C-alpha positions in Angstrom: 0.0 0.0 0.0 2.9 2.3 0.7 4.3 1.7 -2.8 1.0 2.4 -4.4 0.8 5.7 -2.5 4.4 6.7 -3.4 3.6 6.0 -7.1 0.6 8.3 -7.3 2.1 11.1 -5.1 5.5 10.9 -6.7 4.0 11.3 -10.2 3.1 14.9 -9.2 6.7 15.8 -8.2 8.3 13.9 -11.1 6.3 15.9 -13.7 7.7 19.2 -12.2 11.2 18.0 -13.2 10.0 17.6 -16.8 8.9 21.3 -17.1 12.1 22.6 -18.7 12.3 19.8 -21.3 8.5 20.0 -21.9 8.8 23.8 -22.4 11.6 23.4 -24.9 10.0 20.3 -26.6 7.8 19.6 -29.5 4.5 20.5 -27.7 5.6 24.1 -27.2 3.3 24.7 -24.2 2.9 28.2 -22.8 3.6 28.9 -19.1 -0.2 28.7 -18.4 -0.4 25.3 -20.2 2.5 24.0 -18.2 0.6 24.8 -15.0 -2.4 22.9 -16.3 -0.2 19.9 -17.3 0.8 19.7 -13.6 -2.6 20.6 -12.1 -5.0 18.7 -14.3 -3.8 15.5 -12.7 -3.8 17.0 -9.2 -7.3 18.6 -9.4 -9.0 15.4 -10.4 -7.0 13.5 -7.8 -8.2 15.9 -5.1 -11.9 16.2 -6.2 -12.6 12.6 -7.0 -10.8 11.0 -4.0 -13.9 11.0 -1.8 -16.2 9.6 -4.5 -13.6 7.0 -5.3 -13.5 6.0 -1.6 -17.3 5.7 -1.7 -17.0 3.5 -4.8 -14.5 1.3 -3.0 -16.8 0.9 -0.1 -19.6 -0.2 -2.4 -17.8 -2.2 -5.2 -14.9 -3.5 -3.1 -11.8 -1.5 -2.1 -9.3 -4.0 -3.5 -11.0 -4.0 -7.0 -11.3 -0.2 -7.2 -7.6 0.1 -6.1 -6.5 -2.2 -8.9 -8.7 -0.4 -11.4 -7.2 2.9 -10.4 -3.7 1.6 -10.9 -4.6 0.4 -14.4 -6.3 3.7 -15.2 -3.2 5.5 -14.0 -1.1 3.4 -16.4 -3.4 4.1 -19.4 -3.3 7.8 -18.7 0.4 7.8 -18.5 0.7 6.1 -21.9 -1.7 8.6 -23.5 0.5 11.4 -22.2 3.7 9.7 -23.4 2.2 9.5 -26.9 0.8 13.0 -26.9 1.3 15.0 -30.1 -0.2 18.2 -28.7 -1.1 19.8 -25.4 -4.8 18.7 -25.6 -3.9 15.0 -25.7 -1.4 15.5 -22.9 -4.1 17.1 -20.7 -6.5 14.2 -21.5 -3.9 11.7 -20.4 -3.1 13.7 -17.3 -6.9 13.8 -16.5 -7.2 10.0 -16.9 -4.1 9.4 -14.7 -5.5 11.8 -12.0 -8.8 9.9 -12.0 -6.9 6.7 -11.5 -4.8 8.2 -8.7 -8.0 9.3 -6.9 -9.1 5.6 -6.9 -5.7 4.5 -5.5 -5.1 6.7 -2.5 -8.3 6.3 -0.3 -8.6 2.6 -1.1 -4.9 1.9 -0.3 -5.5 3.4 3.2 -8.7 1.4 3.6 -7.1 -1.9 2.6 -4.2 -1.1 5.0 -6.5 -0.4 7.9 -8.5 -3.5 7.3 -5.3 -5.7 7.0 -3.6 -4.3 10.2 -4.5 -5.5 13.7 -5.6 -2.7 16.1 -2.4 -2.7 18.2 -0.3 -1.8 15.1 -2.8 0.5 13.4 -1.6 3.8 14.7 2.0 3.1 13.6 0.8 1.9 10.2 -1.1 5.2 9.8 2.1 7.1 10.7 4.2 5.2 8.2 1.5 5.6 5.5 1.3 9.4 6.2 5.0 9.7 5.9 4.8 8.0 2.5 2.6 10.8 1.2 5.4 13.2 1.9 8.2 10.9 0.9 6.5 10.2 -2.4 7.2 13.7 -3.5 10.8 13.3 -2.8 11.2 9.9 -4.4 9.3 11.2 -7.4 12.0 13.9 -7.8 14.8 11.3 -7.7 13.1 8.7 -9.9 11.9 11.3 -12.3 15.3 12.8 -12.5 16.8 9.4 -13.3 14.3 8.7 -16.1 14.6 12.2 -17.6 18.4 11.9 -17.6 18.0 8.6 -19.5 15.7 9.9 -22.2 13.1 12.5 -23.1 10.0 13.5 -21.1 8.1 10.9 -22.9 10.1 8.2 -21.2 9.0 9.5 -17.8 5.3 9.1 -18.6 5.9 5.7 -20.4 7.7 4.4 -17.3 4.8 5.0 -15.0 2.6 2.6 -17.0 4.5 -0.7 -16.2 4.9 0.5 -12.6 1.1 0.9 -12.3 0.5 -2.6 -13.8 3.1 -4.2 -11.5 1.5 -2.5 -8.5 -1.9 -3.8 -9.6 -0.6 -7.3 -9.9 1.1 -7.1 -6.4 -2.2 -5.9 -4.9 -4.0 -8.9 -6.5 -1.6 -11.2 -4.8 -0.9 -9.5 -1.4 -4.0 -7.5 -0.4 -7.0 -9.1 1.3 -10.5 -8.4 0.3 -12.5 -6.3 2.8 -16.2 -6.0 3.6 -18.4 -3.8 1.4 -20.6 -1.0 2.5 -23.5 0.9 0.9 -22.3 4.5 0.6 -24.0 6.7 -2.0 -21.7 7.7 -4.9 -23.3 11.2 -5.4 -22.1 11.9 -9.0 -23.8 15.3 -9.0 -21.9 16.5 -5.9 -18.6 15.1 -7.2 -19.1 16.9 -10.6 -20.0 20.3 -8.9 -17.0 20.1 -6.6 -14.6 19.3 -9.5 -16.0 22.0 -11.7 -15.9 24.6 -8.9 -12.2 23.8 -8.2 -11.3 23.9 -11.9 -13.0 27.3 -12.2 -11.1 28.6 -9.1 -7.7 27.4 -10.5 -8.6 28.8 -14.0 -9.0 32.2 -12.4 -5.7 31.9 -10.5 -3.7 30.6 -13.4 -5.1 32.9 -16.1 -4.8 36.0 -14.0 -1.3 37.2 -15.1 -2.0 36.4 -18.7 -5.5 37.7 -19.1 -5.4 40.4 -16.4 -7.0 40.1 -13.0 -9.9 42.3 -14.0 -10.6 40.5 -17.3 -13.9 38.9 -18.1 -12.3 35.5 -18.2 -10.7 35.7 -14.7 -13.7 37.4 -13.0 -16.1 35.0 -14.7 -14.0 32.0 -13.5 -14.0 33.3 -9.9 -17.8 34.0 -10.2 -18.5 30.5 -11.6 -16.4 29.0 -8.9 -18.3 30.8 -6.1 -21.7 29.8 -7.6 -20.6 26.1 -8.1 -19.3 25.8 -4.6 -22.6 27.3 -3.4 -24.6 24.8 -5.4 -22.4 22.0 -4.1 -22.9 23.1 -0.5 -26.7 23.5 -0.8 -27.0 20.1 -2.5 -24.9 18.3 0.2 -26.8 20.0 3.0 -30.1 18.7 1.5 -28.9 15.2 0.7 -29.9 12.4 3.1 -26.5 10.8 2.7 -24.1 13.6 1.6 -20.8 12.6 0.0 -19.0 15.3 2.0 -21.2 17.0 4.6 -20.3 20.7 4.8 -21.5 20.6 8.4 -18.3 18.7 9.3 -16.4 21.9 8.9 -18.3 23.3 11.8 -16.1 21.1 14.0 -13.3 23.5 14.9 -10.6 20.8 15.4 -11.4 19.2 12.1 -11.5 22.5 10.2 -8.2 23.5 11.6 -6.5 20.2 10.9 -7.8 20.2 7.3 -6.5 23.7 6.8 -3.2 22.6 8.2 -2.9 19.7 5.8 -3.8 21.9 2.9 -1.1 24.5 3.9 1.7 21.9 4.3 1.1 20.5 0.8 0.6 24.0 -0.6 4.1 24.9 0.5 5.8 21.6 -0.4 4.4 21.2 -3.9 4.6 24.9 -4.7 8.3 24.6 -3.8 8.7 21.5 -5.9 7.2 23.3 -8.9 9.7 26.2 -8.9 12.7 24.3 -7.6 12.9 22.0 -10.6 13.4 24.8 -13.1 15.5 26.8 -10.6 18.1 24.0 -10.2 18.3 23.4 -14.0 18.3 27.0 -15.1 19.7 28.8 -12.1 22.4 26.4 -11.0 23.0 24.6 -14.2 22.2 21.2 -12.7 21.4 18.2 -14.9 17.9 16.8 -14.5 19.2 13.8 -12.5 21.3 16.1 -10.2 18.2 18.2 -9.8 16.2 15.2 -8.6 19.0 14.2 -6.2 19.4 17.8 -4.9 16.2 17.6 -2.9 17.3 14.5 -1.0 18.2 16.5 2.2 14.4 17.0 2.6 13.9 13.2 2.8 16.2 12.5 5.8 13.7 13.9 8.4 10.8 12.1 6.7 12.6 8.8 6.6 14.2 9.0 10.1 12.0 11.2 12.1 8.3 10.6 11.2 8.0 7.5 13.3 9.0 9.5 16.5 6.4 12.2 16.0 3.5 10.3 17.7 5.7 10.1 20.9 6.4 13.9 20.7 2.7 14.5 20.3 1.9 12.3 23.3 4.5 14.2 25.4 4.0 17.8 24.3 0.6 17.9 22.6 -0.4 18.4 19.0 -0.6 22.2 19.2 3.0 22.5 20.4 4.2 20.1 17.7 2.2 21.9 15.0 3.5 25.3 16.2 7.0 24.0 15.8 6.2 22.4 12.4 4.8 25.6 10.8 7.5 27.8 12.3 10.3 25.5 11.0 8.6 25.1 7.6 8.2 28.8 7.1 11.8 29.4 8.3 13.0 26.8 5.8 11.2 28.5 2.9 12.6 31.9 3.9 16.1 30.4 4.2 15.8 28.8 0.8 14.9 32.2 -0.6 18.0 33.8 1.0 20.2 31.0 -0.3 19.3 31.2 -3.9 22.5 32.9 -4.9 24.6 30.9 -2.4 26.4 27.6 -2.8 24.4 24.4 -2.8 25.6 23.2 0.7 23.8 26.2 2.4 20.7 25.5 0.1 20.8 21.9 1.2 20.8 22.9 4.9 17.6 24.9 4.4 16.1 21.9 2.5 16.8 19.8 5.6 15.1 22.4 7.8 12.0 22.4 5.5 12.0 18.6 5.7 12.0 18.7 9.5 8.9 21.0 9.5 7.1 18.7 7.1 8.1 15.5 9.0 6.6 17.1 12.2 3.4 18.1 10.5 2.2 15.1 8.4 1.7 12.4 11.1 0.3 15.0 13.6 -2.3 16.4 11.2 -3.2 12.9 9.9 -4.0 11.9 13.5 -5.7 15.2 14.2 -8.2 14.7 11.3 -8.8 11.1 12.3 -9.4 12.0 16.0 -11.7 14.9 15.2 -14.4 12.5 13.9 -16.1 9.5 15.5 -14.6 6.1 14.7 -17.6 5.2 12.5 -16.7 8.1 10.2 -13.1 6.9 9.6 -13.7 6.6 5.9 -14.8 10.3 5.8 -11.7 11.3 7.7 -9.5 9.4 5.2 -11.1 11.1 2.3 -10.7 14.5 3.9 -7.0 13.9 4.4 -6.5 12.9 0.8 -8.6 15.7 -0.6 -6.9 18.4 1.5 -3.5 17.1 0.5 -4.1 17.1 -3.2 -6.1 20.4 -3.2 -3.2 21.9 -1.3 -0.8 20.6 -3.9 -2.9 22.0 -6.8 -3.3 25.4 -5.1 0.5 25.5 -4.3 1.4 24.8 -8.0 -1.2 27.3 -9.2 -0.5 30.2 -6.8 3.3 29.8 -6.6 3.5 29.2 -10.4 1.3 32.3 -11.0 3.4 34.5 -8.7 6.6 33.2 -10.4 5.3 33.9 -13.9 3.9 37.4 -13.0 7.2 38.4 -11.3 9.3 37.0 -14.2 7.3 38.9 -16.8 7.6 42.1 -14.7 11.3 41.7 -14.1 12.4 40.4 -17.6 12.2 43.6 -19.7 14.6 45.5 -17.4 17.0 42.7 -17.1 16.9 41.4 -20.7 15.4 43.8 -23.1 16.7 41.8 -26.0 14.3 39.0 -25.1 11.3 41.2 -25.6 9.7 41.5 -29.0 7.5 44.4 -29.7 4.2 43.8 -28.0 5.3 40.5 -26.5 7.0 39.5 -23.2 8.0 35.8 -22.9 6.2 34.2 -20.0 8.7 31.4 -19.4 12.5 30.8 -19.2 12.7 28.5 -22.2 10.8 31.0 -24.4 12.9 33.9 -23.2 16.2 32.1 -23.8 15.0 31.0 -27.3 14.2 34.6 -28.1 17.4 36.1 -26.8 20.1 33.4 -26.4 22.7 36.1 -25.7 20.9 37.3 -22.7 21.2 34.0 -20.7 22.5 35.7 -17.5 19.8 38.3 -17.4 17.0 35.8 -18.1 18.3 33.5 -15.4 18.7 36.4 -13.0 15.1 37.4 -13.7 13.9 33.9 -12.9 16.0 33.7 -9.7 14.5 37.0 -8.5 11.0 35.7 -9.3 11.7 32.5 -7.4 12.9 34.6 -4.4 9.5 36.4 -4.4 7.5 33.1 -4.8 9.3 31.4 -1.9 8.7 34.4 0.3 5.0 34.3 -0.6 4.9 30.6 0.2 6.6 31.2 3.5 4.1 33.9 4.5 1.2 31.7 3.6 2.6 28.8 5.6 3.3 31.0 8.7 0.0 33.0 8.5 -2.2 30.0 7.9 -0.2 27.9 10.5 -1.0 30.6 13.1 -4.7 30.3 12.3 -4.5 26.5 12.6 -2.9 26.5 16.0 -5.1 29.3 17.3 -8.3 27.5 16.2 -7.1 24.2 17.7 -6.3 26.0 21.0 -9.8 27.5 21.0 -11.4 24.1 20.2 -9.5 22.5 23.1 -10.6 25.2 25.5 -14.2 24.8 24.3 -14.0 21.0 24.8 -12.6 21.4 28.3 -15.5 23.8 29.2 -18.0 21.4 27.8 -16.5 18.5 29.8 -16.4 20.6 33.0 
């Protein structure tokens, strides 16, 4: 189950490494299309994970898990053979749908197969895999891209998906089936609302924040989210009951999970290009360069439950958000420094993530009654992937907007009349003699994006801990 989880999460991070070769390749995607190549997978992953969990409860978790792995493989093959951006996006959407079937059902199979005495540790290990998957995706993706084109990266995921499906067939037990409603209308509304929100965020720099497209996207998102909430409140068996977010501890823990993945995958998105363009690293070296983040996740995650038992979840989360924000600010300050200092700040960021993931996973699970464990698992997966999608969209948008603003002053030769390149590959192709100025503009943009990510993590982390403290005081008063 851990391997299945690493595969679907690592696929997100691996694609970030392929951004430079994709931008310079035969598809010629724009910066906006590059963001959608990453986010089309993640959005469907996030929005369909709860319906996929419900499908697993009704049709059998093991079977849906295997079907998801095979769908992931088909989507990867479609992307590998893509001759244009539209086909690439179709393949990414198929793969994201498959990933949504994998994550909740892998956790459900794991919980069913683990005896109660070992269940808390199994959850902690699985939670660490969701963070470690991003790091292993960087390393594995770097190795594949170094061996061939970006098409090899997508093609290699297909046999891995098939092998995982075969291993599940042999090793995983079949569990009991339930009778949860699938609620396709609610799933469609939630997916469309999220896509409209990201459309507004991603198109903002290109279309203008006051353009009809962007304002229309935000308006549609608001209406669709409203329709989803009203429909779920009226449903006798809602797919995701909005009233759950009236529970302060659950609301805070979900926000915390979203913020952690916002910072982590927003960083992965810009770091891949930063290493290759800014430091001149090969794609394999770029993948290996993030390994200092993995040490805390590998070595420290299993000790986090003991820290929570001793100090409490609010103390541990305060430390995790403070350390994560400090790590992002340190990375921004080390952009022009040698790699050893950059690696030190990667380690610091990894410590913050290692503290957060098991703590928040347990907090979401503990905020709901035991009979709603499936809902808790779905919320964890949804908030993780939605945070990843928003991190890529927001940080990528800040990066592009700052780059476009900075480039004309730093590299006027890269600007054609009436046109400013939106990406590094396009700018370098337009003005190969301005390499230093173009890379300098990108580094300055990455500095701004990292600081924005740090401020979001620190600000939202403060809200999370404050609300958890308020919820704890409220619970003590109710008990007294």
